[in-house]
MARFIDREN-152904 format. One record per atom (N, C-alpha, C): z, y, x; residue in one letter. Coordinates in pm, whole numbers, plus 50000, padded with zeros to 5 digits. Each point is the difference from the previous one (the first is absolute). Layout:
N
ZYXA/...
END
This chain:
395
140909501082441M/500985003150100M/500035015550035M/501095006050010H/499895015250014H/500335002050158H/499115005750060L/500205000450144L/499775014250065L/500265010049908E/499975013350029E/501275004250084E/499965005850112M/500975004450089M/500735012049932M/501454999350010S/500705012249991S/500175006450120S/500645012249978A/500085011350106A/500824990450103A/501104991549978E/500844992550116E/499034991250046E/498984993749941D/499144989450065D/499005006850084D/499615012249975L/499145006650092L/500875003850114L/501285006649982A/500765001250121A/500264989550097A/500274988249946F/500224987250072F/498724996250074F/498855001749938R/498864995950064R/499805010350128R/500185011349982G/499995011450110G/501084994150116G/501334994149971E/500844997250086E/499454987650090E/499194991049900V/499564985450064V/498835005450121V/499315006949949R/498785006550100R/500555003350110R/500995010450001D/500665007650109D/500644989450079D/500674988649960F/500514988150070F/498944993450058F/498954996749945L/498854990750075L/499425008650102L/499835014049975D/499335006750111D/500965000650108D/501184999649989T/501065001850107T/500434989450079T/500064986849915K/500414988650065K/498924990750054K/498905001149932L/498914987650026L/499235005950108L/500554992950129T/499215004550119T/498664994750020T/499295004950094D/498684997550011D/499924983250039D/500904995850084D/499934985950046D/500254990549860D/500775005549932M/500234992449850M/498994998149932M/499215013749977R/498784998249935R/499054990350064R/499555002550110E/499254989850092E/500304985549976E/501134995149999A/500464988149990A/499674996449878A/500375007049886S/499724994749871S/498465000149972S/499145008750070R/498794998949964R/499424986950080R/500444995250099L/499604989150067L/500554985849952L/501145002149942N/500584987149932N/499114989749933N/500034988950034S/499204988349922S/500884990949916S/501245000950026G/500854991549897G/500505008549881G/500934992249959V/500945006349896V/500955010950047V/500534996450123F/501025009250061F/499435008050119F/500495011050021A/499695009650104A/500694991450131A/499515004950123E/500684996250132E/501595000649991E/500724990450047F/501624999549955F/500555013850053F/499815004150110E/500525010850062E/499675011049918E/498685005649958I/499605007949918I/500765000349865I/499814988249950S/500674998049851S/501565002450009S/500724996450117Q/501285005649981Q/500375013750032Q/499065004650074R/500345017350004R/499765007249871R/498874995449937W/499845005849852W/501154996349900W/500614988750009Y/501094995449934Y/501365008650027Y/500005003350137K/500955009150040K/499895011049957K/498935008449984A/499655013349951A/500275001549868A/499724987449907L/500135001249846L/501604996549980L/500754992150075Y/501344998149986Y/500705013850043Y/499825006450067E/500525012050053E/499725010049870E/499095000649936K/499565009449903K/500664996649861K/500494986550018G/500784994049865G/498854994749914G/498694997750024W/498864995949925W/499724984450037W/500894991850065I/499514986650032I/500104990749908I/500825002549886A/500084990149907A/499825004449835A/498925004449958P/499685005949887P/500684989849877P/499734987250029S/500204991749877S/501734996549991S/500685001650104W/501444996750000W/500665010849901W/501004994349963P/501155008249924P/500485011850065P/500325011649955V/500495009550096V/501294997250065V/500784992349927E/501414996450053E/499974990950138E/498844995050018Y/499844991750124Y/498785007750101Y/499895011649960G/499035008050103G/498665003749956G/499934996049863G/498465003749956G/500025013349973G/498535003549982T/499405013849995T/500365007249845T/500254992649927G/500165004949836G/498605004149972G/498874999250056W/499065002349960W/499514997149859W/499305011249909T/499374995449881T/498694992650007T/499504990949917P/498704994050024P/498915010050050P/499955011849949M/499065010250037M/500015003850140M/501565000650062Q/500015003450129Q/499414988450107Q/500344987749947R/499684989550066R/498374998050008R/499255004549893Y/498824998950005Y/499425012550099Y/500575011949994I/499815009250071I/499844997950156I/501234994050045Y/500264996750134Y/498754989650042Y/499884990049926D/499054987950047D/498615005249998D/499555009449903S/498785004549996S/499915010850137S/500745008150031E/499845010350119E/500214990350124E/500744989950005A/500034992350125A/498684992450002A/499644996149903G/498534992150001G/498985008350052G/499995012949964K/499015008850048K/499765003750147K/501345000550069V/499875001550136V/500114990150082V/500294987449946G/499984986950073G/501244998250077G/501285000649933T/501184995150056T/500024987450045T/500854994650101P/500054987850041P/500554991549900P/499904987049990T/500564992449889T/501334995450075T/501095002949923V/501144994350064V/500574985549962V/500724993150074Y/500274989149970Y/501224995249923Y/499794997449872L/500945001449894L/500954985549935L/499864991250089M/500704988749976M/501365000549939M/500775006950083G/501375004049962G/500005008349886G/499465012249989L/500085008549905L/499544995549860L/498794993449997A/499414996849879A/500214985749952A/500464990850090L/500294987849958L/501454994649998L/500364998350121V/501574994549984V/500925009649957V/499685015250027G/501165009549964G/500324997149852G/498865000949922P/500284999549841P/500704986849950P/499554988650085V/500954989349996V/501284999649987V/500445008650130I/501345000250045I/500735010449900I/499345009749947M/500665008949901M/500174991149862M/499114992349958Q/500334993949895Q/500894987649994Q/499944993250125F/500584986949981F/500984998550105F/500055008350120G/501045001850100G/501295001549965G/500974994950080T/501475006049994T/500195014450034T/501225006649959D/500255011650057D/499935001450153D/500494990150079E/500165000450127E/498535000750047E/499134990549959Q/498514999650036Q/499485012549979Q/500135007249899K/499305013049981K/500635008850081K/501105001250042A/500525009250088A/499554997550134A/499734989250048H/499694996450129H/498535002550035H/499154993449892Y/498584998750025Y/499195012249947Y/500365007049885L/499085009649958L/499895012850075L/501025003350055P/499955012950099P/499084997550123P/500094988350061R/499184993550115R/498674998249956R/499594997049898I/498774999949926I/499425013650006I/500655007649910L/499585014949973L/499585006850144L/500834999450102S/499675007050110S/499244992850102S/499514989349970G/499004993350085G/500624993750100G/501294998350017E/500744995050118E/499744985850018E/500044993849874D/499534986049987D/498694997149971D/499064992950056I/498724996449946I/500094985649913I/499414998749911W/500054986849936W/498694994949984W/500014985250032C/498754993749945C/500324989349883C/498984993949935Q/500114991149901Q/499954985250024Q/500844992149974G/500124983950024G/499464992849890G/498885002049925Y/499554991749873Y/499194988650032Y/498745005050033S/498724989150036S/500494988750118S/499604989849959E/500184988550103E/498564993150033E/499954991450100P/498574994650031P/499574991849869P/500684993449928G/499724994449861G/500285006049893G/500655011949989S/500385006649871S/499735015250012S/498935005149921G/499455011849994G/500155006149858G/499004999349924S/500195005849851S/500724989149915S/500104987350057D/500954987749941D/501155001450068D/500885013149988L/501055001650077L/501204989849986L/500154995949879A/501084992149970A/500014987050057A/499014995450086S/499684989350081S/500655001750119S/500595012050045L/500585002150140L/500954988850045L/500034998650140Q/500914989250058Q/500855003750091Q/500055012050037T/500985006350091T/501304997749972T/501014991050052K/501304996949943K/500975007750063K/501205000749898A/501125008250064A/501244992149952A/500704993250083V/501134989649958V/501245007550030V/500875000149906R/501385005050012R/500814994350100R/500705006950103E/500974994550069E/501115010150028E/501094998149902G/501085007550025G/499525014449977G/500125009450049D/499685013949978D/498915004550045D/498914991850038H/498545001850031H/499184991449945H/498715005049980Y/498994990449971Y/499034996750118Y/499574988850017I/499124993750122I/498805000449964I/499065007650051V/498445003949955V/499194992450090V/499104990749948N/499234994750061N/498444999249916N/498975005450066G/498544998149947G/499105012650064G/498945002349919T/499035008350064T/499475008649864T/499835014750053K/499225008449897K/499035006050085K/498975004149928T/498605003750049T/499455010949929T/499175007150073W/499305011949933W/500995011349988W/500824999850093T/501345009549990T/499465012450077T/499935009449921T/499465012250069T/500865008450080T/499665002750108L/500695007850104L/501434995350033L/500144987750002A/501194992750046A/500245003750131A/498925002650073Q/500405002850155Q/500635012450018Q/500155008549920F/500645013349982F/501464999949929F/500164989449908S/501164999449924S/501454998450036S/500965006249959D/501214995150001D/500714990649927D/499374998549865W/500644991549905W/498844994549916W/500224988849952I/499144993449909I/500674995749855I/499265004749887F/500724992049860F/499084991549978F/500774988649979C/499474986050020C/500204991949874C/499084992049945L/500104989349892L/500304988550061L/501174992449965V/500134986450059V/500444989949903V/499744988050035R/500444989749885R/501394995250038R/500895000249918T/501474995649997T/500184989149922T/499214996049901S/500144987949941S/498754994849947S/499974986749983N/498574993249951N/500374994249861N/501045004549940Q/500224995449860Q/499515009349888Q/499334993349930G/499135006549873G/498645005550027G/499755011449915K/498575005750055K/500075006350135K/498774999250071P/500065006850138P/500435012950001P/499725008249878Q/500525015150009Q/501595001149993Q/500754987649946E/501365001849974E/500774996450128E/499404995850122G/500674996850120G/499675009850108G/499635013749972I/499595009850098I/500965012350008I/500625002750127S/500995010850017S/499385011550084S/500285012250001F/499525010950068F/501005002750115F/499544999350110L/501015004950117L/499505010650074L/500925008150059L/499505010950087L/500344995050134L/499394999250108I/499914995150105I/499585010350134I/501194999450094D/499585009550109D/499014993450091D/498965008050036M/498944993050083M/500484997850128M/501025004650048K/500554998750153K/500714986849990K/500254993249902S/500854985750002S/499544989650082S/500764993250076P/499604990450094P/499214990049905P/498884994350046G/499164988049947G/498715006649893G/500105013750005I/498735005549934I/498755001950116I/498714995449973E/499045002950082E/498835006949929E/499555010150047V/498815007649926V/498824997350096V/498784995949951T/498854997850073T/498755007249921T/499145006150051P/498985009749951P/498994989249925P/499495005749889I/498564996849944I/499075010350030I/499154998850066I/498845009850007I/498964998449900I/499875011049911T/498904998549893T/498595000950045T/499314999749880I/498385000150048I/499715012650051I/500735013049958D/499335011550044D/500695003650153D/500834989450057G/500325001650136G/501555005350002G/500485003449900S/501245008050029S/501214989549978S/501115002350036H/501274993949994H/501005006749909H/499734994349863E/500755005349883E/501104993749942E/499604985350014V/500674990749935V/500544989750091V/500994990049982N/500634990250086N/500354987849939N/500414989450058S/500914990049973S/501305003650051S/501174995349907V/501285000450065V/500514986649968V/500544994350106F/500624987150006F/501555001449989F/500844991749924F/501424998850002F/500354986650027F/500674998950104T/500794987350053T/501485001650026T/500694995649898D/501464997849977D/500605015650012D/499225008149921V/500295015649996V/501564999949908V/500935006750045R/501405001349945R/499795013749930R/500185000049859V/499995012049936V/501395001249923V/500725008450008P/501165003449913P/499834998549864P/500894994849940V/499934998249861V/499895013849920V/500885009050050E/499925011949937E/498595009950005E/498884992550069N/498625005049990N/499314992649890N/500664993449918L/499284995949876L/499935011649879L/498835002949980I/500135007349868I/500064991349876I/500845007749903G/500374993449889G/500584985750017G/499404992249908E/500634983849974E/499294991750080E/500514990750061E/499224988250062E/499044992549901E/498814996850032N/499044994049898N/499415009349904N/500315012550007D/499395009149912D/499025010050042D/499574994950129G/499115010050091G/498765001049933G/499354990949911W/498785003049932W/500055011049914W/501115004249925T/500175012249920T/499775014350080T/500664999750132Y/500035009850065Y/498525001850063Y/499264988650051A/498634998350033A/499165005649913A/500105000149885K/498955002349886K/500265015649991K/501005003349987F/500405015149976F/499435009950130F/500104991950128L/499645008950108L/498434998650004L/499404990949943L/498414998550003L/499445008549902L/500815005049879L/499495011449925L/499895013450078L/500775002050099F/500035011750074F/498805000950108F/499854987450047E/498934998250102E/498705001049925E/499764995749863R/498874998949951R/499505015249936R/501045008849965S/499855012049952S/499975013350099S/500344996550131N/500115010750115N/498725009549976N/500275012650005S/498995010649976S/498884997950129S/498705000249935L/498904998650094L/499005012949985L/500435007749888T/499185012549972T/499675006850117T/500755004150073G/499925008850135G/499164994850089G/500214988750038G/499074990750109G/498564999849937G/499954995949864L/498684998549941L/499135014049997L/500955009549971K/499155014850026K/499635003350147K/500864995750055Q/499675003350179Q/498644992450004Q/499734986149945Q/498824994650046Q/498975004449936Q/500305007249885L/498725006649947L/499645011750065L/500805009050031H/499705011350080H/499254996950142H/500454987350059R/499304997250121R/498644993549967R/499954993949881L/498504995449950L/499085009549989L/500495012849934R/499255009949972R/499395006350125R/501005002050092T/499795006350126T/498794993050077T/500334985949994I/498974992050078I/498484999149929I/500265001149849A/498855000549946A/498945012950022A/500705010050007D/499465012850043D/499285002750144D/500554991250090Q/499625001550110Q/498984987850052Q/499974987949939E/498904989250014E/498865006749939E/498844990550043R/498575005949972R/499554985749925R/499325003749882A/498964989149930A/498875006249953A/498744994250051N/498785006349951N/499775014050004N/500545004750131G/499785014450047G/501025008649935G/500944997449914A/500965008249948A/501424993350011A/501105007549958A/501354995150001A/500184988249920A/500674990850041L/500374985449949L/500565006349862L/500915010849979S/500475002549882S/498905002449868S/498765005850074A/498955002749889A/499154987849941A/500134988150080D/499514989649953D/500524992749862D/499185000649889P/500354996749885P/500894986649991P/499794989450069G/500424988449981G/501315000950088G/500365005150101F/501335001450065F/500795010149915F/499315010449959A/501015011449917A/500514995449885A/499234988949941A/500584992549844A/500984991050049A/499924991750113Q/501164992850040Q/501215007550027Q/499835011050070L/501185011450038L/500695004949873L/499095003949919A/500535005649847A/500664986249929A/499424989249997D/500844989549932D/501484997250071D/499955000350136Y/501324998350059Y/500965012349946Y/499305012449993E/500845011249971E/500734998149865E/499164995049910V/500314997049851V/501024991550007V/499854988350065Q/501164989750016Q/501185006650057Q/499855007350092L/501255006750050L/500715008349908L/499375007649932R/500465008049884R/500954991549885R/499464990849972T/500614989749914T/501254995350056T/499854994650120Y/501204994650085Y/501145009249981Y/499615013450042E/501125008950015E/500545005249863E/499234998849907F/500865004249880F/500774985849954F/499504989250037L/500894990449943L/501264997350119L/499925005450108E/501044999650093E/500885010149964E/499735013549935L/500785009749972L/500744995449872L/499534990549923R/500654996349871R/501224991750042R/500074991550119T/501054991650042T/500915006550103T/499655014950043L/500985003250098L/501385002749962L/500275000949862G/501475002249965G/500464988049966G/499304989050000N/500494987449923N/500684992050124N/501564996149981P/500764993750116P/499434983949977P/499374997149890N/499624983849988N/498725000249953N/498945001950085P/498494999949949P/499484989449952P/500604987650024G/499794987049911G/498304995950030G/499224998449880A/498454996150042A/499385010750037A/500395012749989E/499315010550062E/499884999850149E/500924993950068A/499954997150149A/498904993050034A/499904988149915S/498864990250035S/498645006950002S/499895008049875Y/498645008049971Y/499655010950101Y/501085007250054L/499765009250101L/499614993050145L/500614988550035K/500104993550092K/498364994350022K/499484994849885I/498414996649980I/499065011250037I/500365009649917I/498925014350011I/500065006250129I/501405003750056G/500035003550133G/499444994950127G/500124986049985T/499704993950116T/498374997350009T/499494998649870D/498625000850002D/499485011050025D/500405012449982L/499585013050035L/500105001150151L/501014994850061Q/500275000550146Q/498794990950072Q/499454990249953Q/499024991850051Q/498685007949954Q/499945005749905L/498725005649962L/499725012750088L/501055007850021A/499755008950104A/499774995250116A/500614992050078S/499604994850130S/498604993849994S/499544992649887E/498534995950000E/499195013150011E/500145010549921L/499065011549977L/500145006650151L/501035000550066T/500185006950154T/499224991850082T/500044986450001L/499284992050096L/498575001249961L/499415001449860R/498595001649968R/499625014050053R/500855008449992A/499545013250033A/499725003150155A/500914994750094V/499845000850137V/498854991150039V/499684988849913A/498864990350048A/500044994550124A/499055000750090H/500144991350146H/501095006050077H/500395012549972Y/501105004950109Y/501184993049942Y/500234994049923G/501224990149967G/499974985750096G/498844998750062N/500034986750062N/500714999750128N/500095010150080P/500704997950134P/501685000349986P/500424991650054Y/501554998249969Y/500695004050146Y/500675011549999I/500775004550113I/501375002049959I/500904989050061R/501285001349906R/500725014650078R/499925004650115D/500625009850046D/499715015349932D/498744996649949A/499465012049913A/500775005549884A/500774989349962L/500875002349868L/501415005550024L/500215001250151V/501185005250028V/499905016750021V/500935008849959H/499965013750012H/500015002850135H/499215010150069G/500075000450137G/498854995050082G/499264990449935Y/498954993550089Y/498935012850018Y/499735000050118N/499005011150063N/498594993450061N/499414987649952Q/498924995250059Q/498955003849902Q/498895001150040P/498625004149915P/500004990349865P/499925004849886A/499894990949893A/498454995449981A/500134989449925V/498754991649968V/499785006849857V/499165007749972G/499845007749884G/500895010149959G/500115004949875P/500935008649947P/501304995250031P/501045008150023D/501344996850000D/500474993449890D/499575004849883Y/500564991649883Y/499564986649960Y/498994996150096A/499784985549983A/500724987650048A/500965005150085A/500684990250073A/500864990549924A/500705006749926P/500924991449898P/499424994249875P/498655002749959A/499314996849883A/500084983849997A/499424992250098A/500084985749995A/501294992849991A/500775003350100P/501354996750008P/500875000449881P/499995011149930Q/500585003249868Q/499504992349914Q/498574997449979Y/499254991749894Y/500714985750035Y/500204994050104F/500594986550024F/501365001849944F/500875006850064N/501345002249970N/500275000749833N/499255005949933Y/500345003949861Y/499564987349919Y/499334990050055R/499834988449926R/501224994049941R/501205003050080K/501334990549977K/500635008049883K/499725013249962T/500725007549899T/499844991649855T/498974993349990A/500104992149856A/500784987549982A/500624995450126I/500674990150030I/501545002350006I/500555010250078Y/501425001550012Y/500545006349860Y/501204996149989A/500805004249895A/499754992249893A/499344987250032G/499644992949878G/498475002849969G/499024988750028S/498765003049970S/499455006849879S/498625005150010N/499765009349870N/499654989549894N/499874986050032E/499674988949907E/501344998649939E/501154998650076I/501264999049931I/500415011249921I/499705009750030Q/500365013349922Q/499334999949882Q/498554994949981R/499444999349891R/500664990649904R/500624988350053N/500804989649906N/501035005149964N/500705009250088I/501145009949918I/499715007049892I/498965005450008L/499585009249886L/499704993149873L/499504988550033S/499264993449888S/501064994249925S/501414995650063K/501174997149917K/500645008049958K/500185012050071A/500995011149966A/499245008549881A/498815005150018V/499225007949913V/499124991549887V/499414991050038L/499234993649905L/500814988649934L/501074993650054G/500694990049940G/499414985349998G/498995001150120M/499334985850031M/500914990150081M/
END
């Protein structure tokens, strides 16, 4: 693959660096450093989202006609790399990266005109209503029902592991509209206003102590028929389309950020009277992580310009989440016993009490525990291997 930068690419890199120097505030950097989950603190994340939106850089994967950047794959690579180096907050992209492409592909003109500008600006925050208490990787077994009554659907059921539902204005939801035929044939895709009467959100506190996910209960929730995406009972088609984007979201920037953090920690921690980075065993593990990251980076670059990544999305999901977990494991190993204390407030920027050990140790254990989930969401990595065996090997 040819990766030599042109004069235009070098100029763009300079523009990116200037933007990051100007707009990435100290509290944003601090919140990003302390973040133990997938997403930064919501308020910090939204401020960074607004900065990117005002610059016109919030939607690099969207077509230009809908507000996309028009970046080349090289420009996308440059931005992700530079952002990863300085530690930008992770923005919440359920609208931009997931439901937005579905609306573009399968929505009506009226749906596109109404929802897409509000998604782009961040005016509407979206969450995902896929998983249920008895339906995760086996998504086709979902039981949340939507019964047509005149010009509305009446929705009853439960969704779970719903990320940031407590902040969301809308939920894109898979519901069962028929029990005829195969389970996949009776699923529809609805857009539901989270302010609708009959919706209740309850928190799920995860093992790292954070409130990132929720259960969402629907009791006789009335949803206008015009909120249906595409055709009734064809939601499985749209769900699979969406999952391709969820599985192929760019992770390179975040993985590079983790690598930079690991190197910093390894240079400061001591082992056998010298820097941990000089320890042959740890240095070999760090080098192996970097080699795997470079491999992932090149694979991701190959798919950046592909509007329908197919089986590549499953492969990227497996490798990317394995690397996220490996980085968290190496970080916890590097901080050693300093990773034991758990002080939740120490993970919030602005905390000014004396630290237990170095300041970089506080998020190590919570992040390790939080990142166990990455191999499960968007379809477990075991399911992704099944997809690859069928799509690539014909098994």
